[in-house]
C-alpha positions as CSV (number, residue, x, y, z in Angstrom):
1,M,71.2,112.8,61.4
2,V,73.7,112.4,64.4
3,T,72.7,113.0,67.6
4,M,74.3,113.1,70.6
5,V,73.3,113.2,74.2
6,S,75.8,114.5,77.3
7,V,73.9,114.3,80.2
8,I,75.1,115.8,84.0
9,A,73.6,114.4,86.9
10,V,73.1,117.6,89.4
11,P,72.6,116.7,93.4
12,R,70.4,118.9,95.5
13,V,73.3,119.9,97.8
14,S,73.3,124.0,99.1
15,S,76.6,123.9,98.3
16,L,76.5,124.4,94.8
17,L,74.2,127.3,95.1
18,K,76.4,129.0,97.0
19,A,78.7,128.5,94.4
20,L,76.2,128.9,91.7
21,N,76.1,132.2,94.0
22,K,80.0,133.8,94.2
23,S,80.6,132.5,90.4
24,N,81.6,134.7,87.5
25,E,78.6,135.9,85.2
26,R,79.8,134.4,82.1
27,V,81.7,131.2,83.2
28,L,80.1,128.1,85.3
29,A,82.2,125.0,86.0
30,L,81.6,121.7,88.2
31,G,83.4,119.1,89.2
32,A,82.5,115.5,88.6
33,C,82.1,112.8,90.3
34,F,83.3,108.8,88.9
35,N,80.2,107.5,87.0
36,E,79.6,104.0,88.2
37,Q,77.5,103.1,85.1
38,A,79.9,104.6,82.2
39,D,81.7,102.1,80.4
40,S,84.7,104.6,79.6
41,H,86.4,107.9,81.1
42,L,88.2,110.5,79.4
43,I,91.9,111.0,80.8
44,C,94.2,114.0,79.8
45,V,97.9,112.5,79.7
46,Q,100.7,114.0,79.3
47,T,103.7,113.2,76.3
48,A,107.3,113.1,76.4
49,D,107.6,116.7,74.9
50,G,105.5,117.9,77.6
51,Q,101.9,118.2,75.6
52,Y,98.6,117.2,76.7
53,Q,96.3,115.2,75.1
54,T,93.0,113.8,75.2
55,Q,92.0,109.7,75.7
56,A,89.9,107.4,76.9
57,I,89.8,104.8,78.6
58,S,87.1,101.9,77.8
59,I,86.7,98.1,79.2
60,H,88.4,95.7,76.3
61,S,86.6,94.3,73.4
62,Q,84.2,96.3,74.5
63,P,81.7,99.4,72.9
64,R,82.1,102.8,74.3
65,R,78.2,103.7,75.1
66,V,78.3,105.8,78.2
67,T,81.8,108.5,78.4
68,G,82.0,109.6,82.0
69,S,84.2,113.2,82.1
70,C,85.8,115.0,85.2
71,F,84.4,118.2,84.9
72,F,82.1,120.1,82.8
73,V,82.3,124.0,82.3
74,F,79.7,126.3,80.7
75,S,81.2,129.6,79.0
76,G,79.2,132.6,78.0
77,A,81.5,133.9,75.4
78,L,79.5,132.5,72.3
79,K,78.5,135.3,70.0
80,P,74.4,135.3,68.8
81,S,76.9,136.4,65.6
82,A,79.1,132.9,65.1
83,G,75.7,131.3,63.8
84,Y,75.5,128.5,66.7
85,L,73.3,128.2,69.2
86,A,75.6,126.4,71.5
87,K,79.0,124.8,70.7
88,S,80.3,121.9,72.9
89,S,83.9,120.4,72.8
90,I,86.1,118.0,74.8
91,V,88.8,119.9,77.0
92,E,91.2,118.1,78.4
93,D,89.6,115.0,80.3
94,G,86.3,117.3,80.5
95,L,84.0,119.1,78.5
96,M,83.5,122.5,77.9
97,V,79.6,124.3,76.5
98,Q,80.2,127.4,74.8
99,V,76.7,129.4,75.4
100,T,75.5,132.8,74.6
101,M,74.8,135.3,77.6
102,E,71.1,134.6,77.0
103,T,71.5,131.1,77.0
104,M,73.7,131.4,80.2
105,A,71.3,133.5,82.4
106,E,68.4,131.0,81.7
107,L,70.8,128.1,82.8
108,R,71.7,129.8,86.5
109,R,68.0,130.6,86.1
110,S,67.4,126.9,86.2
111,L,69.9,126.2,88.4
112,R,68.7,128.4,91.5
113,D,65.3,127.1,90.9
114,M,66.4,123.5,90.6
115,K,65.5,122.6,87.5
116,D,67.2,120.4,85.0
117,F,67.6,122.4,81.7
118,T,68.8,121.0,78.2
119,V,71.2,123.1,75.5
120,T,71.4,122.2,71.9
121,C,74.4,122.7,70.1
122,G,74.5,123.0,66.4
123,K,74.5,125.6,64.1
124,L,71.1,128.0,64.4
125,H,70.2,125.9,60.9
126,P,68.9,122.2,61.6
127,A,72.7,120.4,60.2
128,E,73.3,116.9,60.2
129,R,74.9,116.5,63.5
130,Q,73.1,117.8,66.6
131,E,73.8,117.8,70.7
132,Y,72.1,118.1,73.5
133,V,73.1,118.9,76.9
134,H,70.9,117.5,79.5
135,I,71.1,119.1,83.7
136,Q,68.5,116.8,85.6
137,W,68.8,116.8,88.8
138,Q,69.1,113.8,91.3
139,D,67.3,112.7,94.6
140,E,70.4,110.9,95.4
141,E,73.8,112.4,96.7
142,P,76.9,110.8,94.5
143,C,78.3,107.9,96.9
144,F,82.4,109.3,98.0
145,N,85.4,107.3,98.6
146,K,83.6,104.2,98.0
147,G,85.3,100.9,99.2
148,I,87.8,102.9,101.0
149,I,88.3,101.8,104.9
150,S,89.9,103.7,107.6
151,P,93.0,102.7,108.4
152,I,92.3,103.2,112.1
153,D,89.5,101.3,113.1
154,G,88.6,99.4,109.6
155,K,85.3,101.8,109.2
156,S,84.0,103.0,106.2
157,M,85.2,106.1,104.7
158,E,82.2,106.1,101.8
159,S,80.5,109.5,101.6
160,L,82.7,111.4,103.9
161,T,84.2,114.8,102.6
162,N,87.8,114.6,102.2
163,S,90.0,117.0,100.4
164,K,93.5,116.4,98.7
165,T,96.1,118.7,99.2
166,H,96.4,121.9,96.7
167,Q,100.0,122.9,98.4
168,R,102.9,120.5,98.4
169,L,103.6,119.8,102.7
170,E,107.3,117.6,102.3
171,Y,110.1,117.3,104.7
172,R,113.5,115.3,103.5
173,A,115.4,113.9,106.6
174,S,118.3,111.3,106.3
175,G,117.6,110.7,102.2
176,K,113.9,110.1,103.3
177,L,110.4,112.2,102.5
178,I,107.5,112.6,104.4
179,R,104.0,113.9,102.6
180,W,100.9,114.8,103.8
181,T,98.0,113.8,101.1
182,E,94.9,114.0,101.9
183,V,92.2,114.7,104.8
184,F,88.7,113.4,105.9
185,Y,86.5,114.9,107.7
186,F,83.9,113.2,110.6
187,L,81.5,115.7,111.4
188,K,79.7,115.5,113.8
189,D,76.7,118.0,115.3
190,Q,78.1,121.8,115.2
191,H,79.3,123.1,118.7
192,P,78.0,126.6,119.0
193,N,81.7,127.4,119.9
194,G,82.9,124.7,117.5
195,L,85.6,125.9,114.7
196,N,84.3,127.8,111.4
197,H,85.8,126.2,108.0
198,T,88.9,128.5,108.0
199,S,90.0,127.8,112.0
200,H,89.8,123.9,110.7
201,N,91.8,124.2,107.5
202,R,94.5,125.9,109.8
203,L,94.6,123.5,112.4
204,T,94.4,120.6,109.7
205,E,98.0,122.2,108.3
206,R,99.4,123.1,111.7
207,L,98.8,119.4,112.9
208,A,100.1,117.8,109.4
209,R,103.6,120.2,109.9
210,A,103.8,119.0,113.2
211,F,103.1,115.5,112.5
212,C,105.7,115.7,109.9
213,L,108.1,117.3,111.6
214,A,108.5,114.5,115.1
215,L,108.4,112.2,112.6
216,C,111.5,113.4,110.6
217,Q,114.2,112.3,112.9
218,S,112.5,108.7,112.6
219,L,111.7,108.2,109.1
220,C,114.5,105.9,108.5
221,L,113.2,103.5,111.8
222,L,109.8,104.1,110.3
223,K,110.6,102.8,107.0
224,E,112.6,99.7,108.3
225,D,109.8,98.6,110.3
226,G,107.8,98.8,106.7
227,M,105.6,102.1,107.8
228,T,105.8,103.8,104.6
229,K,101.4,105.3,105.3
230,L,101.1,106.5,108.2
231,A,97.5,108.0,108.9
232,L,96.4,110.3,112.3
233,R,93.3,110.7,113.1
234,V,92.4,114.0,115.6
235,T,89.0,114.1,117.7
236,L,88.0,117.4,118.4
237,D,86.5,117.4,122.1
238,G,85.8,120.2,125.0
239,Q,85.9,117.8,127.5
240,K,88.9,115.7,127.3
241,V,92.5,114.6,126.1
242,R,93.4,111.0,125.6
243,Q,96.0,109.7,123.8
244,R,96.7,106.0,122.9
245,P,100.2,104.2,124.6
246,H,102.2,103.1,121.8
247,R,105.4,100.8,122.3
248,A,107.5,102.5,119.8
249,A,110.0,104.4,120.6
250,Y,109.5,107.6,117.9
251,F,105.7,107.9,119.2
252,S,106.9,109.4,122.0
253,S,107.7,112.7,120.4
254,L,105.1,112.5,118.4
255,V,102.5,112.8,120.8
256,D,103.8,115.8,122.4
257,S,104.3,118.0,119.3
258,L,100.9,116.9,118.6
259,L,98.9,117.9,122.2
260,L,101.4,121.1,122.0
261,T,99.7,122.3,118.1
262,V,96.0,120.7,119.5
263,T,95.7,122.9,122.8
264,G,98.1,125.9,121.5
265,S,94.9,126.2,118.7
266,G,92.5,126.4,121.8
267,V,90.7,123.5,121.9
268,T,91.5,119.5,123.7
269,A,91.1,116.3,121.6
270,S,92.2,113.0,121.4
271,N,94.4,110.7,118.7
272,D,95.1,107.8,117.2
273,F,97.8,107.0,114.8
274,K,98.5,104.1,112.9
275,N,100.0,102.3,109.6
276,Y,98.1,101.2,106.7
């Protein structure tokens, strides 16, 4: 008999419970962090004909014992008449587990109570192949952005909240292109008059647009100076407006544009800009 085990380690964070309450009752999707204990990871590659294939990258000449996944999806679409307790399959670079609605209800109840839960996959009658999907709660929060250093001041960006830009915000000028790719949030104690999440996203997008537009006229000069990766840090502060002096000529229009954007949003800020 062949036994396979999939383990999903879940951090004890309130955001997961909020997502659980807002999600569809029949589907539960969880994004996964990079697993440092895994010796291989699932990846999804696109072939020349446009099709997607699942592959596993691993350490050369070493057997695969633990394989990491990018996401997990639980679907309550499995019918009791199908003859299965549950079914698991690899989809692109993640794992999909099909369960009955009864099992889905038990799973959600266990997640709300922060209790471990096990899904047994396979036919109703014992077969040669069995698989177990274990959901285990962990007290330690996962480590994000390990090894990433801030280009502004050299401080570690580890465990900071960040988000990739899903909408392509890019501008072209003089045969060059500038693109906004990622945002990191340095969260402090929330002020009663602070911005909410929606306002933060709106302000971030405005800053990125102002940043890119202000530098469009200087893209060739930036390229000549070797400044191909740029970083901007804006600190929201209700007491002061501060800016660092820069020698390059293209910084004056940048600073003016950013300050106009921030003050126009009803807050004051300091800003730092640097190449890395």
